[in-house]
Structures are given as structure tokens and as C-alpha cells.
Rosetta silent file (secondary structure, phi, psi, omega in degrees, C-alpha in Angstrom):
SEQUENCE: MELKNKKNRRDFLKNGALLTGGMLIASGMKPFSALVYATNHNEDAEHWYGMAIDIEKCIGCGNCAKACKIENDVPEEPFFFRTWVEQYTILNDGSKIITSENGGLNGASQDYTPDEIFKSFFVPKMCNHCTNSPCTQVCPVGATFESPEGVALVDSTYCIGCRYCVQACPYGCRYIHPKTKIADKCTLCYHRITNGQVPACQEVCPTNAKIFGDLNDRSSELVQFIKKHDWQILKPHMNTKPKVVYNALSGEVN
SCORE:     score description
SCORE:     0.000 S_00000001
   1 L     0.000  -40.675  177.400   21.548  -50.963   13.656 S_00000001
   2 H   -66.575  -41.959 -178.145   20.139  -51.747   10.147 S_00000001
   3 H   -67.188  -34.237  176.714   16.675  -51.965   11.446 S_00000001
   4 H   -69.815  -44.058  172.200   17.002  -48.584   13.261 S_00000001
   5 H   -58.425  -35.537  178.474   18.303  -46.976    9.992 S_00000001
   6 H   -73.776  -36.777  175.022   15.384  -48.246    8.079 S_00000001
   7 H   -58.254  -49.815  179.293   13.010  -46.908   10.702 S_00000001
   8 H   -59.797  -38.212  179.505   14.733  -43.597   10.584 S_00000001
   9 H   -62.790  -46.802 -179.637   14.468  -43.500    6.869 S_00000001
  10 H   -58.959  -48.949  176.756   10.808  -44.323    6.992 S_00000001
  11 H   -57.371  -35.176  178.177   10.181  -41.561    9.501 S_00000001
  12 H   -64.960  -51.922 -173.262   12.145  -39.131    7.358 S_00000001
  13 H   -68.142  -39.739  178.784   10.111  -39.941    4.188 S_00000001
  14 H   -59.791  -51.085  178.314    6.827  -39.879    6.212 S_00000001
  15 H   -58.607  -39.661 -177.269    7.672  -36.432    7.711 S_00000001
  16 H   -71.975  -32.468  175.985    8.801  -35.172    4.322 S_00000001
  17 H   -69.572  -36.505  173.355    5.541  -36.183    2.674 S_00000001
  18 H   -60.621  -46.751  174.348    3.586  -34.483    5.312 S_00000001
  19 H   -58.729  -38.138  178.004    5.663  -31.346    4.850 S_00000001
  20 H   -66.242  -41.210 -179.406    5.330  -31.451    1.140 S_00000001
  21 H   -64.686  -39.858  178.364    1.563  -31.878    1.443 S_00000001
  22 H   -63.960  -37.171  176.227    1.450  -28.979    3.756 S_00000001
  23 H   -59.228  -41.702  179.213    3.403  -26.868    1.349 S_00000001
  24 H   -61.117  -45.582 -179.137    1.030  -27.855   -1.396 S_00000001
  25 H   -64.962  -48.367  176.079   -2.025  -26.916    0.626 S_00000001
  26 H   -55.951  -42.328 -179.030   -0.442  -23.579    1.564 S_00000001
  27 H   -68.527  -23.150  176.555    0.451  -22.711   -2.003 S_00000001
  28 L   -82.287   -3.486 -178.692   -3.094  -23.336   -2.954 S_00000001
  29 L   -61.150  147.891  173.566   -4.519  -20.822   -0.508 S_00000001
  30 L   -71.315  146.096  176.819   -6.401  -17.966   -1.983 S_00000001
  31 H   -56.601  -33.499 -177.349   -4.552  -14.593   -1.888 S_00000001
  32 H   -60.639  -42.381  179.796   -7.435  -13.262    0.229 S_00000001
  33 H   -58.993  -39.887  177.951   -6.573  -15.715    2.931 S_00000001
  34 H   -70.937  -34.508  177.561   -2.964  -14.396    2.938 S_00000001
  35 H   -62.169  -33.175 -176.571   -4.279  -10.809    3.124 S_00000001
  36 H   -58.425  -45.233 -176.913   -6.265  -11.846    6.208 S_00000001
  37 H   -80.928  -30.788 -177.251   -2.906  -12.501    7.916 S_00000001
  38 H   -69.312  -38.285 -174.013   -1.003   -9.689    6.236 S_00000001
  39 L  -106.218    2.708 -178.374   -3.295   -7.050    7.478 S_00000001
  40 L    53.012   61.547 -167.330   -4.370   -8.506   10.789 S_00000001
  41 L   -66.652  132.701 -172.695   -7.832   -8.552    9.355 S_00000001
  42 L  -106.337   88.360 -179.290  -10.649   -7.414   11.679 S_00000001
  43 L   -74.567   -8.704  172.828  -13.873   -9.305   10.816 S_00000001
  44 L   -75.719  -22.133  178.722  -15.467   -7.890   13.929 S_00000001
  45 L   -75.139  147.756  178.145  -15.513   -4.464   12.496 S_00000001
  46 L   -62.380  -41.148  177.162  -18.580   -3.442   10.281 S_00000001
  47 L  -133.912  152.144 -176.309  -16.126   -2.289    7.671 S_00000001
  48 L  -142.284   89.953 -163.342  -12.425   -2.786    7.101 S_00000001
  49 E   -85.830  149.500  178.420  -11.234   -0.472    4.396 S_00000001
  50 E  -161.662 -175.726 -178.358   -8.273   -0.864    2.116 S_00000001
  51 E  -153.115  145.399  172.670   -7.146   -0.284   -1.413 S_00000001
  52 E  -108.101  143.313  176.177   -5.420   -2.067   -4.353 S_00000001
  53 E  -123.796  120.466 -178.260   -3.240   -0.317   -6.850 S_00000001
  54 E   -97.003  103.148  178.516   -2.765   -1.858  -10.246 S_00000001
  55 L   -59.425  -38.413  177.401    0.713   -0.880  -11.500 S_00000001
  56 L   -58.463  -23.592 -176.831   -0.127   -2.434  -14.925 S_00000001
  57 L   -99.814  -24.813 -176.549   -2.897    0.042  -15.399 S_00000001
  58 L   -63.574  128.939  179.617   -1.263    3.265  -14.144 S_00000001
  59 L  -110.324    6.857  176.096   -0.289    5.679  -16.978 S_00000001
  60 L    67.706   27.916 -176.832    1.230    8.309  -14.760 S_00000001
  61 L   -68.229  -29.352 -173.450   -1.318   10.958  -15.688 S_00000001
  62 L    84.506    0.757 -175.508   -1.233   12.553  -12.177 S_00000001
  63 H   -61.691  -28.613  177.365   -4.992   12.965  -12.018 S_00000001
  64 H   -68.711  -40.447 -178.420   -5.070   11.255   -8.543 S_00000001
  65 H   -66.760  -41.178  174.677   -2.523   13.718   -7.176 S_00000001
  66 H   -57.728  -56.519 -177.544   -4.453   16.672   -8.613 S_00000001
  67 H   -61.822  -34.867  178.865   -7.741   15.523   -7.257 S_00000001
  68 H   -62.308  -42.722 -176.280   -6.288   14.774   -3.777 S_00000001
  69 H   -61.928  -45.057 -175.017   -4.883   18.331   -3.504 S_00000001
  70 H   -66.676  -54.439 -178.279   -8.225   19.839   -4.432 S_00000001
  71 H   -53.824  -42.132 -171.441  -10.352   17.507   -2.382 S_00000001
  72 H  -109.070   10.958  174.836   -8.296   17.685    0.797 S_00000001
  73 L    61.731   41.901 -179.839   -6.960   21.208    0.799 S_00000001
  74 L   -79.770  137.169 -178.201   -3.368   19.983    0.431 S_00000001
  75 L   -51.532  147.906 -177.032   -0.893   22.967   -0.033 S_00000001
  76 L   -74.544  -25.424 -178.141   -0.145   23.812   -3.704 S_00000001
  77 L   -51.247  139.231 -170.834    3.664   23.678   -3.006 S_00000001
  78 L   -71.974    3.854  179.565    5.201   20.729   -4.968 S_00000001
  79 L  -116.524   20.895  170.982    6.622   19.010   -1.849 S_00000001
  80 L  -126.012  116.844  178.667    3.232   18.419    0.020 S_00000001
  81 L  -143.501  141.895  163.947    1.293   15.457   -1.115 S_00000001
  82 L   -88.611  -29.943  174.339   -1.134   12.999    0.385 S_00000001
  83 E  -143.560  145.902 -177.424   -0.743   10.812   -2.850 S_00000001
  84 E  -153.714  170.187 -175.434    1.825   11.152   -5.603 S_00000001
  85 E  -124.801  129.399  171.450    3.134    9.116   -8.599 S_00000001
  86 E  -105.237  144.127  178.002    6.692    7.925   -8.967 S_00000001
  87 E  -110.786  120.691  175.719    8.204    6.878  -12.351 S_00000001
  88 E   -98.619  124.043  179.315   10.632    4.059  -12.343 S_00000001
  89 E  -118.778  122.382  177.294   13.039    3.679  -15.250 S_00000001
  90 E  -107.191  111.341  179.169   15.283    0.592  -15.573 S_00000001
  91 E   -77.848  173.341 -179.615   18.019    0.988  -18.060 S_00000001
  92 L   -70.215  -24.445  174.091   19.626   -1.812  -20.017 S_00000001
  93 L   -85.015    8.879  174.782   22.759   -1.601  -17.840 S_00000001
  94 L    93.423   -4.753 -179.839   20.664   -2.292  -14.784 S_00000001
  95 L   -61.046  139.153  176.619   20.635    1.368  -13.500 S_00000001
  96 E  -115.484  123.990 -179.430   17.400    2.374  -11.682 S_00000001
  97 E  -112.414  126.963  179.291   16.123    5.981  -12.004 S_00000001
  98 E  -122.405  122.039  179.732   13.262    7.103   -9.817 S_00000001
  99 E  -129.661  150.210  176.584   11.685   10.440  -10.645 S_00000001
 100 L  -149.445   67.676 -177.053    8.483   12.148   -9.347 S_00000001
 101 H   -58.572  115.378 -175.451    8.479   15.517  -11.049 S_00000001
 102 H    51.342   32.728 -177.811    6.121   17.657   -9.018 S_00000001
 103 H    63.141   19.770 -177.229    4.699   14.558   -7.521 S_00000001
 104 H    79.982    1.703 -179.202    3.340   13.614  -10.924 S_00000001
 105 L   -49.879  -44.858 -172.775    0.890   16.443  -10.882 S_00000001
 106 L  -103.626   26.090 -176.396    1.636   17.327  -14.535 S_00000001
 107 L    80.990 -164.064 -173.456    2.155   13.842  -15.859 S_00000001
 108 L  -132.030  148.362  176.163    5.628   12.367  -16.574 S_00000001
 109 L  -121.959  163.097 -177.121    8.481   12.964  -19.106 S_00000001
 110 L  -123.506  127.390 -174.352   11.243   10.594  -20.134 S_00000001
 111 L   -99.329    1.662 -176.121   14.909   11.614  -20.325 S_00000001
 112 L  -125.376  155.870  177.705   16.060    8.344  -21.980 S_00000001
 113 L   -83.033  156.843  179.676   15.403    6.874  -25.444 S_00000001
 114 L   -57.335  -29.221 -176.519   13.514    3.651  -25.914 S_00000001
 115 L   -69.519  -27.072 -179.804   16.789    1.950  -26.987 S_00000001
 116 L   -88.272  -15.958 -171.784   18.367    2.737  -23.561 S_00000001
 117 E   -91.995  130.439  173.334   15.318    1.616  -21.538 S_00000001
 118 E   -83.064  -43.057  172.995   14.800   -1.988  -20.324 S_00000001
 119 E  -163.373  157.514  179.122   11.438   -1.151  -18.739 S_00000001
 120 E  -144.324  142.942  176.463    9.645    1.842  -17.319 S_00000001
 121 E  -159.376  168.804 -177.049    6.479    2.031  -15.165 S_00000001
 122 E  -111.959  146.657 -179.608    4.557    4.232  -12.707 S_00000001
 123 E  -134.212  103.855  175.796    3.875    3.598   -9.091 S_00000001
 124 E   -61.488  140.736  171.626    1.159    5.628   -7.128 S_00000001
 125 E  -121.534  150.875  177.909    2.165    6.186   -3.498 S_00000001
 126 E  -173.127  175.896  178.771   -0.028    7.098   -0.514 S_00000001
 127 L   -56.603  132.296  177.316   -0.544    6.221    3.173 S_00000001
 128 L   -82.854   -9.716 -177.049   -0.659    2.464    3.561 S_00000001
 129 L    47.437   59.040 -173.231   -3.003    2.566    6.532 S_00000001
 130 L   -67.428  148.454  175.447   -1.070   -0.041    8.375 S_00000001
 131 L   -77.840  -39.140 -174.851   -2.679   -2.145   10.999 S_00000001
 132 L  -108.456   66.974 -165.549    0.671   -2.264   12.877 S_00000001
 133 L   -92.331  126.768  178.100    1.469    1.444   12.206 S_00000001
 134 H   -63.660  -32.717 -178.431    4.730    2.974   13.549 S_00000001
 135 H   -62.292  -39.915  175.282    3.226    6.451   13.386 S_00000001
 136 H   -59.298  -40.584 -172.180    0.574    5.463   15.805 S_00000001
 137 H   -75.256  -33.022  179.967    2.977    3.949   18.252 S_00000001
 138 H   -88.832  -10.291 -177.428    5.288    6.986   18.449 S_00000001
 139 L   -66.507  123.290 -177.358    2.730    9.792   18.837 S_00000001
 140 L   -75.626   -8.209 -177.731    3.232   11.028   22.431 S_00000001
 141 L  -125.248    2.152  174.112   -0.279   12.448   22.716 S_00000001
 142 L    78.545   22.008  179.115   -2.438    9.945   20.940 S_00000001
 143 L   -71.065  -35.235  170.711   -3.271   12.328   18.016 S_00000001
 144 E   -80.886  118.448 -178.888   -2.572    9.583   15.444 S_00000001
 145 E  -143.956  174.691  179.918   -5.189    6.805   15.762 S_00000001
 146 E  -111.585  128.227  174.550   -6.982    4.212   13.821 S_00000001
 147 L   -69.866  163.339  176.073  -10.739    4.533   13.040 S_00000001
 148 L   -51.549  -24.102 -174.449  -13.180    1.665   13.631 S_00000001
 149 L   -94.008    2.786  178.358  -12.872    0.942    9.884 S_00000001
 150 L    85.758   19.501  178.701   -9.061    0.572   10.047 S_00000001
 151 L  -100.133  137.701 -174.160   -8.177    4.037    8.472 S_00000001
 152 E   -84.393  121.821 -177.089   -5.227    5.810   10.021 S_00000001
 153 E  -125.952  170.779  177.581   -6.264    9.338   10.943 S_00000001
 154 E  -125.648  128.346  176.653   -4.878   12.496   12.816 S_00000001
 155 L   -87.143  104.594  178.187   -6.957   14.306   15.520 S_00000001
 156 L   -57.603  -25.676 -172.765   -6.067   17.973   14.745 S_00000001
 157 L   -83.068  -14.265  177.752   -7.162   19.023   18.279 S_00000001
 158 L  -105.695  -29.856 -177.648   -4.479   16.797   19.818 S_00000001
 159 L   -56.766  138.577  178.672   -1.593   17.046   17.449 S_00000001
 160 L  -112.245    4.672  179.048    1.301   19.152   18.659 S_00000001
 161 L    65.777   26.735 -178.291    3.388   19.007   15.450 S_00000001
 162 L   -70.276  -17.083 -179.015    6.261   17.213   17.024 S_00000001
 163 L    76.355    1.745 -175.180    7.098   15.353   13.814 S_00000001
 164 H   -66.586  -33.374  179.554    7.662   12.026   15.366 S_00000001
 165 H   -71.838  -29.703  173.567    5.101   10.394   13.156 S_00000001
 166 H   -60.835  -44.703 -179.642    6.678   12.018   10.055 S_00000001
 167 H   -69.799  -34.392 -175.643    9.958   10.488   10.962 S_00000001
 168 H   -80.351  -18.735 -177.008    8.472    6.995   11.847 S_00000001
 169 L   -67.378  115.878 -169.394    6.511    6.504    8.724 S_00000001
 170 L   -77.094  -12.445  178.581    8.596    4.049    6.628 S_00000001
 171 L  -100.467    1.476 -178.863    6.688    5.161    3.409 S_00000001
 172 L    59.785   36.138 -175.552    7.190    8.897    3.595 S_00000001
 173 L   -97.097    6.485 -176.952    3.472    9.631    3.606 S_00000001
 174 L  -120.584  158.298 -178.825    3.286   12.287    6.246 S_00000001
 175 E  -154.799  158.795  171.651    4.134   15.973    6.315 S_00000001
 176 E   -94.078  124.495  179.714    3.611   18.958    8.652 S_00000001
 177 L   -61.943  121.648 -172.782    0.989   21.298    7.201 S_00000001
 178 L   -63.805  -23.920  176.778    2.673   24.679    6.649 S_00000001
 179 L   -93.415  -44.397 -177.694   -0.503   26.655    7.846 S_00000001
 180 L   -85.809  -22.112 -178.211   -1.946   24.506   10.615 S_00000001
 181 L    72.326   14.741 -177.808    1.413   23.170   11.805 S_00000001
 182 L  -113.745  163.453  178.411   -0.043   19.784   12.463 S_00000001
 183 E   -76.892  137.553 -173.335    0.602   16.434   10.866 S_00000001
 184 E  -132.513  154.343 -173.674   -1.289   15.656    7.668 S_00000001
 185 L  -172.896  176.495  170.837   -1.534   12.576    5.409 S_00000001
 186 L   -56.753  138.809  177.117   -3.910   10.470    3.288 S_00000001
 187 L  -125.357   11.530 -171.454   -7.128    9.634    5.070 S_00000001
 188 L    59.471   31.054 -176.375   -8.589    7.544    2.137 S_00000001
 189 L    48.646   59.709 -177.998  -10.909   10.546    1.916 S_00000001
 190 H   -53.390  -35.457  178.729  -12.651    9.522    5.140 S_00000001
 191 H   -64.741  -26.075 -178.660  -15.258   12.234    4.835 S_00000001
 192 H   -89.020  -47.881 -174.844  -16.184   10.676    1.441 S_00000001
 193 H   -67.640  -27.117  176.249  -16.089    6.914    2.138 S_00000001
 194 L   -74.283   -6.649 -178.643  -18.178    7.245    5.250 S_00000001
 195 L  -117.434   21.000  176.022  -20.873    8.821    3.067 S_00000001
 196 L    75.282   12.738  172.891  -20.834    5.962    0.426 S_00000001
 197 L  -101.585  162.846  176.342  -18.392    7.592   -1.925 S_00000001
 198 L   -87.900  163.567  174.481  -14.995    6.412   -3.242 S_00000001
 199 L   -61.551  152.611 -173.043  -11.768    8.317   -2.521 S_00000001
 200 H   -68.117  -28.184 -174.723  -11.280   11.291   -4.919 S_00000001
 201 H   -67.473  -43.081  179.979   -7.972    9.686   -6.291 S_00000001
 202 H   -71.873  -43.819 -176.206   -9.999    6.619   -7.505 S_00000001
 203 H   -57.185  -27.469 -179.966  -12.908    8.620   -8.832 S_00000001
 204 L  -101.214   -0.361 -177.282  -10.679   10.489  -11.340 S_00000001
 205 L   -77.534  128.049 -168.764   -8.492    7.648  -12.472 S_00000001
 206 L   -83.392  -11.545 -177.278   -9.150    7.077  -16.108 S_00000001
 207 L  -109.428   -1.398 -175.957   -7.767    3.476  -16.059 S_00000001
 208 L    61.886   39.105  178.561   -9.235    2.187  -12.769 S_00000001
 209 L   -74.549  -14.415  174.923   -5.684    1.681  -11.474 S_00000001
 210 E  -113.544  135.293  179.947   -6.968    2.285   -7.865 S_00000001
 211 E  -133.042  107.606  178.212   -9.500    0.116   -6.337 S_00000001
 212 E   -88.252  146.995  172.785  -11.030    1.085   -2.987 S_00000001
 213 E  -176.390 -172.241 -176.347  -13.241   -1.279   -1.033 S_00000001
 214 E  -101.705  124.313 -179.420  -14.245   -3.134    2.102 S_00000001
 215 L   -82.457   -8.466  173.763  -12.003   -6.155    2.996 S_00000001
 216 L   -86.905   -8.208 -179.452  -14.833   -7.470    5.058 S_00000001
 217 L  -104.525  102.965 -172.448  -17.030   -7.746    2.066 S_00000001
 218 L   -67.998  -11.858 -179.992  -16.116  -10.801    0.110 S_00000001
 219 L  -100.956   -0.421 -176.707  -18.193   -9.642   -2.918 S_00000001
 220 L   -65.980  158.924  176.986  -16.553   -6.167   -3.101 S_00000001
 221 H   -69.572  -26.851  172.996  -14.522   -5.346   -6.183 S_00000001
 222 H   -60.977  -57.669  176.918  -11.483   -4.978   -3.993 S_00000001
 223 H   -54.058  -39.715  179.203  -11.670   -8.477   -2.547 S_00000001
 224 H   -68.815  -33.719  173.455  -12.407   -9.903   -5.879 S_00000001
 225 H   -65.571  -47.525  173.980   -9.304   -8.101   -7.364 S_00000001
 226 H   -55.360  -41.268  176.116   -7.213   -9.453   -4.543 S_00000001
 227 H   -67.128  -24.892 -175.285   -8.323  -12.995   -5.191 S_00000001
 228 H   -97.624   -7.371 -174.902   -7.497  -12.818   -8.815 S_00000001
 229 L  -128.436  152.105  178.528   -4.128  -11.142   -8.753 S_00000001
 230 L   -88.621   90.623 -175.546   -0.634  -11.788   -7.443 S_00000001
 231 E   -92.707  158.917  173.781   -0.428   -8.784   -5.124 S_00000001
 232 E  -134.928  171.420  169.419    2.316   -7.614   -2.908 S_00000001
 233 L  -112.387  156.475  175.330    2.865   -4.951   -0.199 S_00000001
 234 L   -78.560  136.988  169.708    5.509   -2.258    0.076 S_00000001
 235 L    50.182   60.275  179.009    8.409   -3.001    2.512 S_00000001
 236 H   -60.748  -26.695  177.491    7.019   -6.255    3.927 S_00000001
 237 H   -64.379  -16.259  174.261   10.087   -6.558    6.218 S_00000001
 238 H   -74.538  -18.186  175.444    8.719   -3.624    8.223 S_00000001
 239 L    59.501   37.509 -179.100    5.856   -5.744    9.572 S_00000001
 240 L   -88.655  -14.752 -179.478    3.540   -2.817    9.328 S_00000001
 241 L    61.854   52.063 -179.990    0.575   -4.899    7.958 S_00000001
 242 L   -65.406  162.059  179.498   -0.659   -2.429    5.414 S_00000001
 243 L  -110.016   10.697  170.194   -4.205   -2.452    3.905 S_00000001
 244 E  -106.076  121.180 -177.359   -2.863   -1.034    0.616 S_00000001
 245 E  -116.149  159.400  177.602   -1.716   -3.736   -1.858 S_00000001
 246 E  -118.904  140.032  174.977   -0.061   -3.658   -5.196 S_00000001
 247 E  -101.500  139.014  173.594   -0.574   -5.705   -8.319 S_00000001
 248 L    65.362   31.307  175.973    2.477   -6.299  -10.560 S_00000001
 249 L   -69.316  120.273  175.851    4.938   -4.713   -7.950 S_00000001
 250 L   -78.498  148.616 -179.229    8.357   -4.835   -9.323 S_00000001
 251 L   -63.423  -20.646  176.813   11.367   -5.658   -7.159 S_00000001
 252 L   -74.953  -11.100 -177.462   12.951   -2.359   -8.007 S_00000001
 253 L   -73.355  129.398  174.353   10.220   -0.464   -6.113 S_00000001
 254 L   -83.290    0.000    0.000   11.287    1.072   -2.732 S_00000001
């Protein structure tokens, strides 16, 4: 009985050492390796586009929302956006206030004094271009699809305006265009990026808070940013495998 107990203890310690070693190896993995699994990385594609958003650099100026509306003919009404900016204010008592006045088009204002605020920051939102996208899955006519580069798009000739995709998007990134009556959303400015340009929202950002790039290009600014920062994704429990990642994403962000 004593020999058996000793053997069991030895096996336990051995297995524990292997487990610990495995954890150490895993913790030392580069963030890019994690992103490969988080986004169902497609190395067979010529390009696999994504974006990083640096919350530490966003100043809430709203330039991205303005440029997006102009570039993509988004309706002027304040409740239609392909990209918008939310302001998070955490008060000293723990209260969380989320505002997005006119989608951030005109910048942001603050209703609380510095003495009342524990912290405040801005979070740009947009389509996450999910690899496992709910909007694509629920579309009854195949109008919502993924391009060869991993960009979620809508074929206007197929869309019947049923709103299923609008309801299915966990990030609130879709709307029905009031004139065309079809689903609309961020396309990462597909017409621009396929011609060697960056999305309009990145081009006008004064602090370089948005970083577009090719996840298949290890030398790209996007991949280099991902390697060097502790990034996160929105709503990881949804298992959507988004290609948009955030640096300095606070736990208060929905």
C-alpha cells in the first residue's frame, strides 16, 4: 500500500510538472499565434484583412464616423452608421455611463466633473468581420457573404431586406438603408483596400488609433501591432472569431 501511494505521488508530480511546463509554453506564445486561432486564420488566401483599434490613442474626435459617412454614402440621419464612437465614463461609485451623441460625429462632451470620474475613454465600433459570422448564417438568400479576403459583404442584388442579419449581429453593426431598403454595414472600404488604399476611417484618424492590414503579411503594421500589444476582442463568448481586435480593451466595454 505504501509503495503504491509513493508511485501515485510520483505520477502526480510528474504529470503536474508536464502540465506546468505546458502552461509556461502556452503563456509564452506570441499574441499573433493566438490570433491565428481566434480568427480561424486563412493562410491559403492571398490576403486576410483585419483591423486593430488602439483605445489608448482614440481621442473621440469623430473623424472616422464623418469620413465613413461621406465615403460610403451613409444616410445623414444620426442613427445610421457603419462606424461610430462610444464614450465610456466610469464614476467613482462604480457607475458606468455609455454615450454616443450623434455617433460621435461632432466629438464628445462630458456631463461629469473630473472629481466624479474614475476613468473615461473612447471606443470606436464597427463591423468585426467575423470568420464565424451569425449574419452570414441566418441570411435566407445568401446575400451576406465573405469575400476571398475575409471581408463580410452584402450583395445588394440578392438582399431582400428581411432584417435577419440586423437582428443576428451581436455588435449592432447593421442597419437597413432607408432608401435602398437593403442591409448595409461596414465593408472595410472594400472598394479602397482592393485598390491598395486604407479604409477612410483610418486615413483621417489623427492619432493612428485604427490600424488596417493583412493578417497574412507578418511584416505588416497590423501584425506587428498585434505581436507587441495585449489585445482582446469584443464579446469573445459569442465565438464569432472577429478580425477586429482592440488594444487596452476595458472590462466595462459591451
